[in-house]
C-alpha positions in Angstrom: -9.6 10.1 25.8 -10.4 13.3 23.9 -14.0 13.6 22.8 -14.5 12.8 19.1 -17.6 14.2 17.5 -17.6 11.6 14.8 -18.4 8.8 17.3 -21.8 8.2 18.8 -22.4 7.9 22.5 -22.5 4.1 22.2 -19.2 4.1 20.3 -17.6 6.2 22.9 -18.6 3.7 25.6 -17.1 0.9 23.5 -13.8 2.8 23.1 -13.8 3.6 26.8 -14.3 0.0 27.8 -11.6 -1.1 25.5 -9.1 1.2 27.1 -10.3 0.3 30.6 -9.6 -3.4 29.8 -6.5 -3.0 27.6 -4.2 -4.8 30.0 -6.5 -7.8 30.2 -6.8 -7.8 26.4 -3.0 -7.9 26.0 -2.6 -10.7 28.5 -5.3 -12.8 26.7 -3.5 -12.1 23.4 -0.2 -13.2 24.8 -1.7 -16.4 26.2 -3.2 -17.2 22.8 0.2 -16.6 21.2 1.9 -19.0 23.7 -0.5 -21.7 22.7 0.1 -20.9 19.0 3.9 -21.0 19.5 3.6 -24.5 21.1 1.7 -25.6 18.0 3.7 -23.8 15.4 4.4 -26.2 12.5 7.3 -24.4 10.8 10.0 -21.8 11.6 8.5 -19.1 9.4 5.1 -19.2 11.2 6.9 -19.3 14.6 9.0 -16.3 13.7 5.8 -14.3 12.9 4.3 -15.3 16.2 7.4 -14.3 18.1 7.3 -10.8 16.5 3.7 -10.5 17.5 4.5 -11.6 21.1 7.4 -9.0 21.2 5.0 -6.3 20.0 2.3 -7.3 22.6 4.9 -7.3 25.4 6.1 -3.8 24.5 2.5 -2.6 24.3 2.0 -4.0 27.8 4.9 -1.9 29.0 7.0 -4.9 30.1 10.6 -4.0 30.9 12.7 -4.0 27.8 15.3 -6.3 29.3 12.6 -8.9 30.0 11.2 -8.5 26.5 14.6 -9.1 24.9 15.4 -12.0 27.1 12.1 -13.8 26.4 12.0 -13.2 22.7 15.7 -13.6 21.8 15.9 -16.9 23.5 12.8 -18.1 21.6 11.8 -20.0 24.7 8.1 -20.5 25.0 8.3 -21.5 28.7 10.2 -18.3 29.5 7.5 -16.3 27.7 4.8 -18.2 29.6 6.5 -17.4 32.9 6.7 -13.8 32.0 3.0 -13.6 31.1 2.2 -15.5 34.4 4.1 -12.8 36.2 2.0 -10.1 34.4 -1.2 -11.8 35.6 -0.1 -11.9 39.2 0.8 -8.2 39.4 
């Protein structure tokens, strides 16, 4: 990351740790989304959650075909299997 003079030394360390753990953060976010999708009460809320899941999968650099397959099917179990595969790699 380029040095930014507007950040203090402590802030630089925080930013560096964030990017060092970015993949773990995305997996945790996806796991929480899976739980939220199981509990989604209405279709509108579920649709928002699916869009967030799609964005998180793309940010995690998952193959586009897998992203489309998991999100277009709107199958929570398929999404969970995809995230499980991300954890094992």
